[in-house]
N, C-alpha and C positions, 0 to 999 in steps of 0.2 A: 504494499499499500504506499509507504514512503516514496518508493520510486515512481509509482504512478503519479503522486502528487507533484513530484518534480517535473515529470513530462507535461503534465497540465500547466504547470507554471510556465514552462518554455513556450508552450503553445500560446499562452495568454500574453506573454511579454515579448515574444520574438527575439530573446536573447538569453544566452546562457548565464551571463554576469547578472542580469536582472532577475532571472529565476533563482540564482544562487542567493542574491540578497533578500528575496522574498521568502526564501525557505530557510534563511539563517544558516547557510551551509557554504563552505568554501567551494569555488568554482570548479576545483579539481575533483571534489567529491561528486558534484553534479555531472561532470563529464564521465566519470567512471560508472555512475549509475545508469546513465542512458546507454552507454557502450555494452553493459551487461544486459540490459533490457533488449537491446537489438540483437545481441548474441542469442539470447534466449528465444526470441520469435524467429531468428534467421532472416531478417528483412531490415532494410533501412527505415527508420521512423522519421528521420529529419534529413533535410537537405541543407548543408551548411556552406556558407559563403563567407568572405571575409567581412561582410557588412551585415548579413542577417541570417536567420534560421527560419526555414519553413517546414511544414509538415508534409511529408509525402502523402500519396493517396491512402496508402495503408495506415500510415501514421495518423491521419485524420480519424480513421475508423477506430483505431485504438484509443485515441484520446476521447472520442464520443462515448465509447464503452466504459473507459476509466471514470469519466465525470459521473455516469450513472452509478457505477460501483462505489465511488467515494461518497456521493450523496447517500447511498443506502447505508454506507458504514457510518457516517455522521449521524443519520437517524437512529441507527441501532444504539449507538453510545448514548445518544440524547435520552432514549426510552429507558435504557438501563440505569442512567443517572436519576431520571425522574422517578423511577419505581424505588430507587434506593433512598432517595431523599424526601420525597413528597409525602404527605399525610393523606390518609383517607378519614372522611368525616361521618360520624354516627350522630344522628339527632334523635334525642330522647324527649319524652314528655317533661314539661316544666314541673318544678317542685320536688324532684327526687333529691334524696340526701347526697351532698356533695361527695361524701366519702366512698359511697357505694358507686357513684358514676365514675370517680376517679379510679376505683379498683378495675373497672372494666378496661380502661386505657392501659393500666399497668399490666393486667393479665394479656392483653393483646400484644403489647410490646415484648413480652417474654416469648411470644410465639412469632416474633418477627413481622408483626402487623403494625405499621406506623399510625396507630388510630388516635384521632383527636375526638373527644367526646363533647357534645354541646346539648344544651336543652333549647327546645323551640315550641312555639304554640302549635296546635294540631293543624291549623290551616297551612303554616309553613312546612311542616313536616309532610303533609299530603302532597305538596307540589315540588318538594326538594329534588327528588330523582329526576323529573322531567326538566326542571330548571337547572340541573347539575349544581345545586347548592349543597348536596350531601351525597355520600355513597351508600349509606345505610340509613334507615329511618325505622322507628318503631311507631306503629299506628294502630288504632282500634280495628278490630277484625271480627267477622262472624265467628262464633265459637268453634265451628267445625274446621275452620282453617288457621286457627290461632296456635302459636307457640306457647303462650303462658296464659294462665288463667288465675285471676286474682279476686277472691271473695270480697264482696263490699258489704258494708253494714252502716251503722250510724254512730256517730261520736258527738259528745257534747258534754257540757258541765254537769248535767243532771242524769245522764245516761247510766252512771254507775249504780243508780238507785234501782234499776232494773236487773233483776238477777239473771235473766237469760236473754232471749231475743227482744229486740226493742220494737213495740208496736207503735206506728205513727198515730193510732188513735188517741195517744196520750197529748198530742198537740191539737186535738180538735177544738176549735174555738167556741166559746160559749156565746149566746145569744147577746147581742149588744157590744161585744168586744169591739173596740176601736181597731182600725186597720193597723196602726203603729204598734199595737200590742200583740199582734198575732206572731206566734212563735214560728220562724222560718225553717223550711227544710232546704238546706243548701245542696245543689247538684253542681258539681265542678264542671267548667266548661268542657273539658275533655270528654266527659260522661254524658253531656246534655244530648248529643245527637246519636248516642248508641241505645241498645236495647235496655240497658240499665236505666237510662234516664226516662225512656218511655214507660218502663215498668213502674218507676216511682211516681210518675205523673198520674198514670192510671189508678194507682192504688191509693195515692193520696186523695184523688177525687172520690173513689169508692168508699173510703172511710170518713168522709165528711170534712175534709180539709178544703180551705179556700183556695182558688186558683192562685191568688197573690201569695200564697205561703210558699209555694215551691219557686225557688230563686236559682237562676242559673248564673254563676259567676266564677271568678278565679279563686285561688286558695287564700290569698291575703285578704279580700274583700269578704269572702265567706267565713273565714275565722273571726274577722272583726265583727261580724254580725252575730255570731254564736257565742263567743266568749263573753262571759258575764250576763248571758241571757238564758233562755229556756229552749232555744231551738236545737237543731241537730245538723250536721253535715255529713253527707254520704262519702265514705272514704274507706280505704282498707286499714286493717288492723295496725299495719306498720306505719301508716301516715298518722293515725291517731296517737300512736306511741311518740313519734317525733314531735307532735304538737302537744304532748302532755294531757290528752283527753282520754277519757274512758270510752271504751268501744264495745258494741254488741252487735251480732248479726241481725238482720232485718226479720221481724216477725211476718209470717204469712206470704212472703215473697222470697224468691232466690234472685240475687243480682250480683253481678261481677263484671269485671273488666277482662276483655279478651284481646291480648296484644299479639301482634305479629311483626316479625323482622322482615322488612323488604330491602332489597339491594338492587344495584344496577344490573346485575345478573345473577343467574342462580348459583354459580361457582362461588362468587363472593359471600353470598348468604350462607352457604354450607360452611365456608371457611370460618366465618365469625361465629356461627352458632356452635361449631366443634370446639373453638378456642375459648370462647366467652359466655356460653349458653347459661352456665350456673351463675356466673356473675350478673348477667342481664336479669335472670329471674329474681335475684336478691335485690336489685336495685329497684325492680318494679313492684316489689312487695309481695312476691309469690310466697305463700307460707312454706317454711322449711320443715321437712319432717323431723320430728323430734326423736332423738337417739334413745334406745331402751323402751 
């Protein structure tokens, strides 16, 4: 390849001395390389005069082929360098514990996957692969296609008074209650468009809660509405523990989050699941099996 680059430089400059300068080589080295190349092909590649150097007919063919080969070599090394230095991006739901998300990146790097983990709203995660803003995303999925299942229940300051499953009937308003006094049922934004959100809304209506009591919002606003009050927030047991709230499963209904890892291609998906599946499950709040 170095000799071909010298030949291409001579063709471009029309001069051994100029090609030597461009290649950062002594002119004698350039002359020897061309002589060896011509000997290998058994033909003259250059016509030399005292004033100029021109390509022979076969020399022009060789230079054209050499330029294609050298461009391919450059692309090869560029791709290898990019693969070795660039990071791939995983987008997770917002609100996960930072240490659990970091553990995913650490595990990936031990398996030679240069992973960068970020959090993003659901809308951004849904469009990330198409927009090339991420290489992997975790998004809600139908239960039958999901990689992880997280049971949901209700958490709040007064939930610990309920011994087992929490019935939303406890939040049924009395006649004459002012709108501001109604205890809210918080459904987080990521859950609002899923079957879990639809189930909560139907059940809340069925047990006599007002439509205004079911509020779809983010975790910060949701917690602000619940802490210090009598409402509940729909969440996983792991989330409730992080927030310092008591948690109970929902009474009369079964609700959960169903997560799926999507990637730019199936091989990428399989690779990350094999390397970091358990860490992803922990970060997403999948209950861990208790030993013993």
